[in-house]
C-alpha positions as CSV (number, residue, x, y, z in Angstrom):
1,N,-13.2,-19.4,56.5
2,K,-10.9,-17.7,58.6
3,K,-8.4,-19.8,60.6
4,R,-8.8,-20.8,64.0
5,F,-6.8,-21.3,67.0
6,F,-6.5,-25.3,68.2
7,A,-8.0,-24.3,71.4
8,S,-11.2,-22.7,70.2
9,V,-12.0,-26.0,67.3
10,F,-11.1,-28.9,69.7
11,V,-11.8,-27.4,73.8
12,Q,-14.3,-24.2,73.0
13,D,-16.7,-25.9,70.1
14,I,-17.7,-28.4,72.2
15,F,-19.7,-26.0,74.4
16,A,-20.0,-22.7,72.6
17,I,-22.0,-24.4,69.7
18,P,-25.0,-25.5,72.0
19,L,-24.5,-22.6,73.7
20,A,-24.8,-20.2,71.2
21,K,-27.6,-22.2,69.2
22,F,-29.7,-21.7,72.7
23,L,-29.1,-18.1,72.5
24,I,-30.0,-17.5,69.1
25,S,-33.1,-19.4,69.7
26,M,-33.6,-16.7,72.8
27,K,-32.5,-13.9,70.5
28,V,-30.3,-12.6,73.2
29,N,-28.2,-9.5,72.1
30,P,-24.7,-10.8,71.6
31,N,-23.3,-7.7,73.2
32,L,-24.8,-8.9,76.6
33,I,-23.1,-12.0,76.3
34,T,-19.8,-10.0,75.9
35,L,-20.5,-8.2,78.9
36,F,-21.8,-11.1,81.0
37,G,-18.3,-12.5,79.7
38,L,-16.3,-10.1,81.1
39,F,-18.2,-10.3,84.0
40,V,-17.4,-14.0,84.8
41,A,-13.8,-13.4,84.1
42,V,-13.4,-10.3,86.5
43,S,-15.7,-12.0,89.3
44,S,-12.8,-15.1,88.8
45,C,-10.1,-12.6,89.6
46,Y,-11.9,-12.7,93.4
47,F,-11.7,-16.5,93.9
48,F,-8.2,-16.2,92.5
49,L,-7.0,-13.6,95.3
50,N,-9.4,-15.3,98.0
51,S,-7.5,-19.3,97.4
52,S,-10.0,-20.5,95.8
53,P,-8.3,-21.6,92.4
54,L,-10.7,-24.4,91.1
55,V,-13.8,-22.0,91.2
56,G,-11.3,-19.0,89.3
57,S,-10.1,-21.7,86.8
58,L,-13.8,-23.0,86.1
59,L,-15.1,-19.2,85.7
60,F,-12.4,-17.9,83.8
61,F,-12.8,-21.3,81.4
62,L,-16.4,-20.2,81.2
63,S,-15.9,-16.9,80.3
64,L,-13.8,-18.1,77.3
65,I,-16.7,-19.9,76.4
66,L,-18.9,-17.0,76.4
67,D,-16.2,-15.2,74.2
68,S,-16.5,-18.1,71.5
69,T,-20.1,-17.4,71.4
70,D,-20.8,-13.9,71.3
71,G,-19.8,-13.9,67.7
72,R,-21.7,-17.0,66.6
73,V,-24.8,-15.3,67.8
74,A,-24.0,-12.0,66.3
75,R,-23.5,-14.0,62.9
76,G,-27.2,-16.0,63.6
77,L,-29.0,-13.1,64.3
78,N,-27.1,-11.2,61.8
79,S,-26.6,-8.5,64.6
80,F,-22.8,-7.5,64.1
81,S,-21.9,-3.4,64.6
82,E,-18.7,-1.8,65.1
83,F,-19.6,-1.3,69.0
84,G,-20.2,-4.7,68.8
85,A,-16.8,-5.7,67.7
86,R,-14.8,-2.8,69.5
87,L,-16.3,-4.2,73.0
88,D,-15.4,-7.8,72.5
89,S,-11.8,-6.7,71.4
90,V,-11.5,-4.4,74.9
91,S,-13.1,-7.0,76.8
92,D,-10.6,-9.5,75.8
93,K,-7.8,-7.5,76.6
94,I,-9.5,-6.5,80.2
95,R,-9.9,-10.2,80.8
96,T,-6.6,-11.5,80.2
97,L,-4.4,-8.5,81.9
98,L,-6.8,-8.3,85.0
99,V,-7.0,-12.5,85.5
100,T,-3.4,-13.0,84.9
101,L,-2.2,-10.0,87.0
102,S,-4.5,-11.6,90.1
103,I,-3.1,-15.3,89.8
104,I,0.4,-13.6,89.5
105,L,-0.5,-11.6,93.0
106,A,-2.5,-14.4,94.5
107,N,1.1,-16.6,94.6
108,T,3.8,-13.9,95.4
109,N,4.2,-12.7,98.3
110,V,6.2,-9.3,97.2
111,I,4.8,-6.5,95.0
112,T,7.5,-6.3,93.2
113,H,8.0,-9.8,92.2
114,T,4.2,-9.6,91.2
115,L,5.1,-6.9,88.8
116,I,8.6,-7.9,87.2
117,I,6.6,-11.7,86.9
118,Y,3.4,-9.9,85.4
119,T,5.4,-7.5,82.9
120,Y,7.2,-10.3,81.9
121,T,4.2,-12.1,80.7
122,Q,2.9,-9.1,78.9
123,I,6.0,-8.7,76.3
124,L,4.8,-10.3,73.8
125,P,1.2,-9.0,73.6
126,L,2.8,-5.8,73.6
127,Y,5.3,-6.3,71.2
128,R,2.5,-7.7,69.1
129,Y,0.3,-4.9,69.6
130,F,2.8,-1.8,69.5
131,F,5.4,-3.0,67.3
132,Q,5.0,-5.7,65.6
133,N,5.2,-4.4,61.5
134,N,2.1,-4.9,59.5
135,D,3.5,-5.6,56.6
136,F,5.7,-8.3,58.3
137,D,3.3,-11.1,57.3
138,T,-0.5,-11.3,57.5
139,R,0.5,-14.2,59.2
140,D,1.3,-14.4,63.2
141,P,5.1,-15.8,63.7
142,I,3.5,-18.9,65.3
143,Q,1.6,-19.8,62.6
144,I,4.8,-19.6,60.1
145,F,6.5,-21.8,62.8
146,W,3.8,-24.4,62.5
147,E,3.5,-24.4,58.5
148,A,7.2,-25.5,58.3
149,T,6.6,-28.6,60.2
150,I,5.1,-31.7,59.6
151,F,2.2,-31.0,60.3
152,K,1.1,-28.1,58.0
153,D,-1.0,-30.0,55.9
154,W,-3.0,-30.8,59.4
155,L,-3.9,-28.0,60.2
156,N,-4.5,-26.3,56.6
157,R,-7.4,-29.4,56.0
158,N,-8.6,-28.5,59.4
159,K,-8.2,-24.4,59.2
160,I,-6.4,-23.8,62.3
161,V,-3.3,-21.7,62.5
162,G,-1.3,-23.9,64.8
163,I,-1.0,-25.0,68.5
164,Y,-0.2,-22.3,71.1
165,N,-1.0,-19.2,69.5
166,G,-2.7,-17.2,72.5
167,W,-5.8,-19.3,73.0
168,E,-3.5,-22.0,74.3
169,R,-1.2,-19.7,77.0
170,A,-4.2,-18.5,78.3
171,I,-5.8,-21.5,79.3
172,F,-2.4,-22.7,81.1
173,V,-1.6,-19.3,82.5
174,C,-5.4,-18.9,83.8
175,V,-6.9,-22.2,83.9
176,I,-4.4,-24.9,84.3
177,A,-1.5,-23.0,86.0
178,P,-3.5,-22.0,89.4
179,L,-4.5,-25.7,90.0
180,T,-1.1,-26.7,90.2
181,S,1.4,-26.6,93.1
182,I,3.6,-24.4,91.1
183,P,1.5,-22.0,89.3
184,I,4.3,-19.1,89.1
185,I,6.6,-21.9,87.3
186,V,3.7,-23.1,84.8
187,I,3.1,-19.6,84.4
188,L,6.8,-18.5,83.2
189,L,7.2,-21.6,81.2
190,S,3.9,-21.2,79.8
191,V,5.0,-17.8,78.6
192,L,8.3,-18.6,77.6
193,L,6.9,-21.3,75.4
194,E,5.3,-18.8,73.4
195,Q,7.8,-16.6,72.9
196,L,10.1,-19.2,71.7
197,L,7.9,-20.2,69.0
198,F,7.1,-16.7,68.2
199,I,10.9,-16.3,67.8
200,I,11.7,-19.2,65.9
201,G,8.6,-18.6,63.4
202,K,10.1,-14.9,63.1
203,F,13.8,-16.4,62.1
204,L,11.8,-18.7,59.8
205,H,10.5,-16.0,58.2
206,H,13.4,-13.8,57.8
207,K,15.2,-16.9,56.4
208,K,13.0,-17.1,52.9
């Protein structure tokens, strides 16, 4: 009954649901799916760094599908575990950190530029992880933003937290941006959009 990301519902589910059903029928260990998804994501780094962005983007997208599959298989096989949950969480962070870094590195000529841009892309995720006050709200500020719009009822009916809440940013940065002629600009704009929605959401919360 949890609300989910827009991309999870309207993109990942198209592939993840039938794949999960097949893997459940094969009784595949969900932790193996998590590890394979991480391997696929790390493999995409090689292609991004070696001027094969199409292959890299496809592999990263596949890793997102697998990330949406392992939990379904765990539920289907009733094989949840604390280790599996931690493995999934760590894999998510490793995947995004490494792939984002490899894409930026592949499209900049100066290492200091790479580090500056990469640091910028991680500002909001780090803030969410270390500094966002847990009693601020059970909702992410971007969810608060969308619930103040005319789309609120539609989002609630479809159990969606909003649009551009992390997964969408990952798709823009790690799937779409590498395929454009200006990947760094697309990455910067993608991250900026998420930051703006986050700031507006926090502002709306504090106005209440």
